[in-house]
C-alpha positions in Angstrom: 82.5 89.4 140.8 84.7 91.4 138.5 88.3 90.2 137.9 90.9 92.5 139.5 93.3 93.3 136.7 96.3 95.5 136.5 96.6 94.9 132.7 94.2 93.6 130.1 93.5 89.8 130.2 92.7 88.2 126.8 90.7 85.1 126.9 90.9 83.1 123.7 90.0 79.9 122.0 91.1 78.2 118.8 89.4 75.8 116.4 92.1 74.0 114.3 92.7 71.6 111.5 94.0 69.0 114.1 96.0 68.5 117.3 99.6 68.7 116.1 101.1 71.8 117.5 103.9 72.0 114.9 101.9 71.3 111.7 98.2 72.1 112.3 96.7 75.5 111.6 94.0 77.7 113.0 90.6 77.8 111.3 88.8 80.0 113.8 90.0 82.3 116.6 88.0 84.2 119.1 89.4 86.6 121.7 87.5 88.3 124.5 89.7 91.0 125.9 88.8 92.2 129.4 90.1 95.6 130.4 91.1 96.5 134.0 88.0 98.7 134.2 85.7 95.8 133.2 85.2 96.8 129.6 85.1 94.0 127.1 86.2 93.8 123.5 85.5 90.7 121.3 87.3 89.7 118.1 86.4 86.6 116.2 87.8 85.5 112.8 87.2 82.5 110.6 90.4 81.7 108.7 91.6 79.8 105.7 94.3 77.4 107.2 95.8 76.8 103.7 95.8 73.0 104.5 92.9 70.5 104.7 90.8 70.3 107.9 91.0 66.8 109.2 87.7 64.8 109.3 88.1 64.3 113.1 88.5 68.1 113.7 85.6 69.0 111.4 83.3 66.5 113.3 84.1 68.4 116.6 83.9 72.1 115.6 81.7 71.7 112.4 84.0 73.8 110.2 84.8 72.3 106.8 87.1 73.2 104.0 84.4 74.8 101.9 83.5 77.0 104.9 86.9 78.7 104.9 87.5 78.8 101.2 88.3 82.4 100.2 88.7 83.5 103.9 91.7 85.5 105.1 94.8 83.4 106.1 96.5 83.8 109.5 99.3 85.7 107.8 96.7 88.2 106.5 95.5 89.0 110.0 98.6 88.3 112.1 99.5 91.9 112.6 96.0 92.8 113.6 95.7 90.0 116.1 99.2 90.8 117.5 98.2 94.4 118.0 94.9 93.4 119.6 96.6 91.3 122.3 99.6 93.5 122.7 100.2 94.1 126.4 97.7 91.5 127.5 98.0 88.5 129.8 96.5 85.4 128.2 93.8 83.0 129.5 92.0 80.1 128.1 90.8 76.5 128.6 93.7 74.0 128.1 95.4 77.0 126.7 98.9 76.4 128.2 99.2 73.0 126.6 97.4 73.6 123.2 96.0 77.1 122.3 99.0 79.2 123.3 101.7 76.9 121.8 99.7 76.7 118.5 99.1 80.4 118.4 102.8 81.0 118.9 103.6 78.7 116.0 101.2 80.7 113.7 102.8 84.0 114.8 106.3 82.8 114.3 105.4 81.4 110.8 104.1 84.9 110.1 107.5 86.4 111.1 106.1 88.0 114.3 108.4 87.4 117.3 105.6 86.3 119.7 106.9 85.8 123.2 105.2 84.9 126.5 108.1 85.9 128.8 106.4 89.1 130.0 102.8 87.7 130.1 100.9 85.9 132.8 99.2 82.7 131.4 96.0 81.6 133.2 94.7 78.1 132.3 91.2 77.8 133.5 91.2 74.0 132.8 94.2 73.5 135.1 92.4 75.4 137.9 89.3 73.3 137.2 91.2 70.0 137.2 92.9 70.8 140.4 89.6 71.7 142.0 86.9 69.4 140.4 88.2 67.3 137.5 85.6 68.0 134.8 85.1 69.0 131.1 84.3 72.5 129.9 80.6 71.7 129.5 80.4 70.2 133.0 82.5 73.1 134.4 80.0 75.6 132.9 77.1 73.7 134.4 78.9 73.2 137.8 80.2 76.8 138.3 77.6 78.9 136.4 74.6 76.6 136.4 74.2 77.0 132.7 74.1 74.6 129.8 76.7 75.2 127.1 74.4 74.6 124.2 76.8 75.9 121.5 80.0 74.0 122.6 82.9 74.0 120.2 81.9 77.3 118.8 85.0 79.4 119.6 83.1 82.5 120.8 80.7 80.4 123.0 83.6 78.4 124.5 85.6 81.6 125.1 82.8 83.4 126.8 82.0 80.4 128.9 85.7 80.2 130.0 85.6 83.8 131.1 82.4 83.3 133.2 83.8 80.1 134.7 87.0 81.8 136.0 84.9 84.5 137.6 82.8 81.8 139.3 85.9 79.9 140.4 87.2 82.9 142.2 83.9 83.5 143.8 83.6 79.9 144.9 87.1 79.1 146.3 88.5 81.2 149.0 92.0 79.8 148.3 92.0 81.5 144.9 93.2 85.1 144.9 91.6 87.6 142.5 95.0 88.3 141.0 96.3 87.4 137.6 99.8 86.6 138.8 98.5 84.2 141.4 96.1 82.6 139.0 98.8 82.2 136.4 101.1 80.5 138.9 98.3 78.3 140.3 97.2 77.2 136.8 100.7 75.9 135.9 101.1 72.1 136.0 104.8 72.3 135.1 107.4 75.1 135.2 107.9 75.3 131.4 110.6 77.1 129.6 109.0 76.5 126.2 105.3 76.5 125.8 104.8 72.7 125.3 107.0 71.6 128.2 109.7 69.9 126.2 112.1 72.0 128.2 111.3 72.9 131.9 113.0 74.4 134.9 114.0 71.9 137.6 114.0 72.6 141.4 117.2 74.5 141.0 115.8 76.7 138.3 118.0 75.1 135.6 116.6 74.4 132.1 116.4 70.6 131.6 115.0 68.4 128.9 111.6 67.0 129.7 111.5 64.2 127.2 113.5 61.4 125.6 116.8 59.9 126.6 118.0 63.1 128.2 115.0 63.8 130.3 116.0 65.6 133.5 119.4 66.5 132.2 120.5 70.1 131.9 120.2 71.5 128.4 123.5 73.2 128.4 125.2 70.0 129.6 123.8 68.0 126.7 124.6 70.7 124.1 128.2 70.8 125.3 128.6 67.0 125.3 126.5 66.2 122.2 126.6 69.2 119.9 124.7 67.2 117.3 121.7 67.0 119.6 121.0 70.7 118.9 120.9 70.2 115.2 118.7 67.1 115.6 116.1 69.1 117.5 116.4 72.1 115.1 115.8 69.8 112.1 113.2 67.7 113.8 109.4 68.0 114.1 109.5 70.2 117.2 107.4 73.4 117.5 109.0 76.6 116.3 108.7 78.1 119.8 110.6 75.1 121.3 113.4 75.7 118.7 113.3 79.5 119.5 113.9 78.7 123.2 116.6 76.2 122.5 118.5 78.7 120.4 118.2 81.3 123.1 119.7 78.9 125.7 122.5 78.0 123.3 123.2 81.6 122.5 123.9 82.3 126.2 126.4 79.5 126.5 130.1 80.5 126.6 131.9 79.2 123.5 134.0 76.2 124.3 137.6 77.4 124.7 140.0 75.7 122.4 143.2 74.3 124.0 146.3 76.2 123.0 149.3 74.1 122.2 152.7 75.7 122.6 155.4 74.0 120.6 158.2 72.7 122.8 161.4 74.5 122.2 163.7 72.3 120.1 167.2 71.8 121.2 169.6 73.7 119.0 171.9 71.5 117.0 175.5 72.5 117.6 177.5 73.0 114.5 180.7 71.1 114.4 183.7 73.3 115.2 186.1 73.3 112.3 189.0 73.1 114.7 187.5 70.2 116.6 189.3 66.8 116.0 186.6 64.3 115.3 186.9 60.5 114.6 186.2 61.2 110.9 189.1 63.6 110.7 191.5 61.2 112.5 190.6 58.5 109.9 191.2 61.0 107.1 194.7 61.8 108.5 195.6 58.2 108.9 194.6 57.4 105.3 196.6 60.5 104.1 199.9 59.5 105.8 199.6 55.8 105.3 198.9 56.1 101.5 
């Protein structure tokens, strides 16, 4: 079954230096772009992350520091990648929670204003977990009856993810062959930012989804605790979360300063030169009694 697409859908997978969205980097990226007519374009790049690859990450994907020495950095290829996925919806495996947020960080570091506001995001893992609760290897075996022998190779994982989604649509009558439906169905939370630090509540209001203010409206907290904004902007939060926070703050009406009108002061009456006062009487008495 071919996906019914109204715009290109870019499946992609990242291999990285680690799992920290804000500080880790991409060492390999593979994108399989599916066109509405079924044509397929593939772009795979091994990148120099400019920071060491953690031992734990290297044990999973097999890419070591010496393998990326001398390779292009993300900054070197950022414009090329951005152009390749321009106008595309995005799909991946666990992509909503990891790959897309980390990709956004890399683009923002490269001074490219990456935004997902006009893109549909299809997370095949979320569909899989809602339906079967398995891993990527098991999903490939379950849906496609194939063994994923080259797991944790970015291109193999990406191609397998694409094939799994097609098989999921074929298998489940509840799934519509429509990117917008798949995007909505594969969401676990209604995120405002990519990592879900800020989400929409049932009233479609942006609320914090972590910490002491969890469940509270972002605008309410920023009004009551202006320092909370600075704390987040200076903290170890992803750049995309900070970007969203700034956008929310920029839409807030500036707090109106109370205007104080000075009370009119009572005019002091000047003493009338012809008015007989107690002081004048005393002066007259002294004058005639002297």
